[in-house]
N, C-alpha and C positions, 0 to 999 in steps of 0.2 A: 451464788445466785446472780443473774446477768442485773449490772447496776443501770437500772433506767433512768436514775437520778438526772446520769450525766446530757440526757438528753432534753430537760427542760432547765431555762437558765434562770428563773429563780430559785429553783430546789438546787441548781450545782453549786451555787455563787453565796447559797446560805446556810445555818446550820438548824433551821425549823425542823418539825416534825411535824408534817400538815397531816395532821388527822382530821378534817372538816371539808371529804372530799363529794360528801352527798349532797354542798351544796354549792360548790362549783370547784372544777378540777382545774390542775395546770395545765400549762401550756408546753407543748413542746417545742425548740426551737423551728422545725418542719413547718410548724404552724403558722407559727409569727414570722416564717419568710415569704411562706403563699400569699397573706393577707399585704405584708409589704409589697411583695411581687408584682401582685392585683395594680397597684399604686403607682407603682415605677414603670410597669410596661404598659397598663391596659386601662388605665384613667378614664374611661368619658362613660356616659352615663346608657347603661344597658339598653336595649329596646327601641333606641330614639334615633341614634346618629347613625347614617347611609354611608356616611365614611370610613374607612380600614378601621382606624380604631375604635370607631362605635361598635363596628362587627365583628372583630374582636373581644371587646367588652362583652357583648353579646353571649358568643360562644364559652366563655371562660363560664359565664352566669349560668346559661345551660349544659353546659357539660358538669358541673356542682348539681345541678338538680338528675343530670341522669345518674352521677354516682348516690347520692342518696337513694335516689329510686332503687342501686341495684342493692343498699347497705339493707332495705326495707324487705326487700323483695316483693316490691309494687307492682302490679300489670303492668302498668307505665309511668311514664316521668311525667303526663298530665293530671299524677294522684297527688304532686307533691305541690305544694304551699309553702311557699317561703313566710315566715310571721319574723317574731321579733326573738318568741319565747315558748314555751307551753302554756302559760298562759293567757295568750291571746291565740293562738292556735284552739285553744277551748272553747274562749270568748266568743271564735268566729263561729263555731257551729252551735252554741247555745243561739245569738244573733240571728244564725240564720240559716239554721235549720227548725230549733228547736221553738222560738215563737213563731213560725208558721206553719206548725206542723201538732203543734198541742193543744186541747180544749180541756176544759174540765173535765171531769172523768178520769184523765190520764195520769197514768203516774212516772217519775220520772225515779229509778235505784239508782242509789251512789250509795258504798260502804262508808262502814264509819271511820275508813282508816286514810282517808282523802285531806290530802295535801287540800287548803283554800282556795287554792286554785281550780282544783278539781269538783268546787264546794258548791263556791259564791253565784258563780254564774247560773249553776241549777237551783238556788234558791230564788233569784231572779226570775229564772224561765217560770218559776211554779207559779210566783205570786203574776207576773201579765201575762198568764195563761189558763188559770188556774187548777192548774195539776197539782195532784197531788205529788210531796219530795217525800221518799222512804229511805228506808235506814237497813242497809244488811251487815248487820253486826258480826265482831270477831269473839272469839276465844283471846284470853287474858293472852295467851303465846303467838296470836295472831293469823290464826287458822280459822278456816271458816268451818260449821255443820253441814253436812249435808241435809237434814231436816232443816236449819236456818235457809240454806238457799231455794229447798222447795218453796218454803213458805215466802219468801221474798219473790219470786217473779211469778208474776199472775200474765191473763190475757189483756191487762190493762197497763203493762208497763212496757210505754211507749219506746223511752230510751233509758240506757244503764251506762251510769259515769262510773270507771272502775280504774285505780292505778294498778301497775305489772308488780309494781315493787313498793312497799310501802317507806315512806322515807323516814320514820321512825323507828319501826318494828323490824324493819330488812326484809321483811317476809314477802314473800311473792302471795300473789291471789291465785284462786283456780279459774283463769280468767277463760281459758276454752268453756270449761262446764259453763260458767257463768255465761259467756258468749250464744254457747249452742241453745241454750233453754231459753236466751231470750229471743232468740230468731225462731223458735218455735211457736212463741207467741207474738211473732210479728212487729216484734220491736227493732230498734238497733243500738249499736255499743260504740261507746268513745272510752278508747285505752288512753292514759296517760303512762306516759313512757320513757318520762323524765329519770327515774332513779332504777328503769329498767337498761334501756340503751347503752350504758358505760361496761355493765357487767354482763349482757346475755345476748345471745344473735337476737334479733327480732325478724320474724316473717309474718306482716299481715297478712299476704294470701292463707299460709297454713293455718292461723287465728281465727281468718274468714272476718276481722274485728272492721266494723263500717268505716270507723275514724280512728286515726292515732297521733299524740301531738307528741314529740320533743322539746328539749333548750340545747343547742349547741353548746353552753359553755357547761355543763357536764359533763363532755361528751369533748373534753379539751379542745374545741371552738373557741373563737371569741364571744362574750357575751352579743346580745342584740340579732343572736342569728338562731330562726326556730325552725320547725317540720311541723304542719298538719299533714298526714296524710290522707286521703278519704276517698272513700269508693267512686270511679267516674260518675257512675250513673246516677250517685245522690249528690254529688260536686254541679252538676252541671244541671240540679233541678235549682239551686239552691242560689236567691237572689246576692251582692256581693254586699260584702261583710263591710267595706272601705269606700268611699266612690271620689275619684279625683283624675289624676292624671295616668293613662300608659294603661287605664284597666279597662278604655272604651274603645269601640271599633267604627262609631261613628257618633259626632253629638250636633242638635240639632238646639234652636231656641227649647221648642217643645219637651225632649226628651235626649234620648242618649239608646244605642245598641251596645253592649258590650261587649268586652272581648271573650275569646274562646277562654277553654283551661288551657293552663294554668293562672292565666295571667289578669283576669277577672278578681282573682282574689288579693293581689298583688298592687296595691294602689300606690302611684308618687313611684318617687326615687326610691330601687331598692334597696338593700344590703350587698352589693355585688362583692366587695371583698372577703365580708364574715362569710358568704357563700365558699368561696374558692378556699378558704379559712377550714372551714366544715368538712370539705370534700379532702382536704390535706388531713385533718382529723382521721376519717374515718380511713383514710390507707394507710396511717399507723397506726392505728387500733389494728386493722385485719392483719398489718405485717408481721405485728408482735403475736396473733394468735386469739382465738378464746378460750384453748385450752391450759396456754401458757397465764393467763391472765387471770381464770377461774382458779386453777392450781394457787400461784401466787394469794390471791384473796382470799381464801378460802384457811389456808395456809397462814395469814397474816390475822384473822377472824380469830382461828383456833388459840393464837397465843393469846390475843387479847382475851377470851373468856375464861383462858385458864386460868391466865394472870389475875382476872378481875375477880373468880370466884376466890380466891385466898385471900382478899384483903378486906379486913371486917367492915362491916355498915355501907357495903356496896354488892347495890341492887341490881340486877340485870332485868331489863323490858322484853321481854318476850318469850322466845326459844333458846332454851342452850346447846343447840347443834349451830357449829360454826355454819353448816349449809344449808341452814332456813333465815341467814341474815344478809346474803345479798352485799358484805363489806360494812354494814352498821351495824351498831350494837349502841344502844341507848343505855342510860343506868340514872339513878340518885345513889346520894351518899347520905346517911343520916343525919340529921339534923343542921346540913349544907345546904345551901341554896345554889343550884345549878350555877348561878355566873358567878360566886364565888369559887366556885369548881374551875370553872373557865379561865378566870383571872389566875387563878394559883400555879396551873398547868402551864399559861402564858410565860410566867416568869421563869420556865426552864426552855422557854421557845416551841412549848407543844401548845399547836391550834386545835379547838375542838368546838362544837357549837353549845350553847345554851339556851335554853326559852321553852317555848310551846311548838319551834319548828312548823308553824302554821298548819297546824293539825290538831287545835284547841280541844274540837269534842272528842278523838280518839282520847287523849291524855283525859279528859274530863270520862269519859268509859272508863280508863284503867283508874282513876281514882286518885288522879295527881293533876298539878296545875304546870307544872312545867319538869324539866329534866334534861340531864347533858350528854353529848351522842358526838363519840367517837366513829369516823369514818373511813376506811383504806381504800386505796388503789391500788392498784399493780406495782405502781414507782415508788411505793411505800418501800421500807425495810426491818424486820424483826429489830435492828435501833432503834427507830422512831417508835413503836411499838412499847420494845422497853421503858425507853425512858418514859413515856406516856404511867406505865403500870410503877413505875419510882417513885414517880411522881404524884400517881394515886392516892398512893401507899403514907403520901405524906399529910394527905389534904384535912383530917379529923384532926390531927394533933396543930397544923398550922392555925385551925382556928378556934382551939382551945380545947376540942376533947381530948381524955385518953382514950 
């Protein structure tokens, strides 16, 4: 196997078995270099200075936008809005689209698997507009039945928000089917691609999704840079989410004329260095290739599942098929709190996540309050997984159970 850890300074210089990739991925040196290079060579405020350095900074920033547009197969770079993260992108749509469009009698449909970031904005929109928030419930393995999908989507479904991949179960949702049904009933769809973007190609045109958001930090880019894709005709009709510098064309004492897309949604000084680093992360990801990424992550997930099934008292959430996990395996251990699981694993320098994973309605639906989660990326190794399994097998004994 290719040793990709050598490309990642933190992994190359430590012995950590980093299995919390669903929370944030590590950064390769080329991404760190790209952000540093921006500030060393082009540090000026994009879109504002007419001097050479300012023009170069703008070019770097817009090049990053074009790179993201190609990555998600958008029809135009004008459909790409830079945000801080997935959460901000979803809130932008909730405030700028939903509040001005929804009314009593309308329905907002979400799946029970949503991260809080793709739930709380719609709870807010429902409260403020009088619309009804409905839940599409999954099966214990994360799948959705045809009957539940048909019952959930109605002519009153004016907006649906769904994750492409659950951050707890790792299960992909039937996005194409849901998008098609919502469109047939006259609604629009927002997709949360935070967990999907690092693991599979994203094609917004083929999906025909209306909005899609993801975070750079889950895609090996810096924290504080994210992306919202929106169909141009929808974005043009929406009012700005934030107002202030650079998102205007002209300001008078009485009002303002806002800038054209995409800048009317990017108020204030932008994260140009983060955008440049996001473009570098995409370049690095695609240089490895989706085939290599998928094969390695499925192999590591299969190793996780096979090993965990042999350990008494360990219970895996979701499907038993490694192809249905997108690198995410959540689990519980009899009589041991997830926080204790994570602490014991940490003693062997194995990093996993523990808690409710910002998905409390899903955990309640599954009948638990919290769980532990191991999540792999292509740069992990069988040795990482082996160390995790060795330590997991000791958890109950170390907590005093036979």
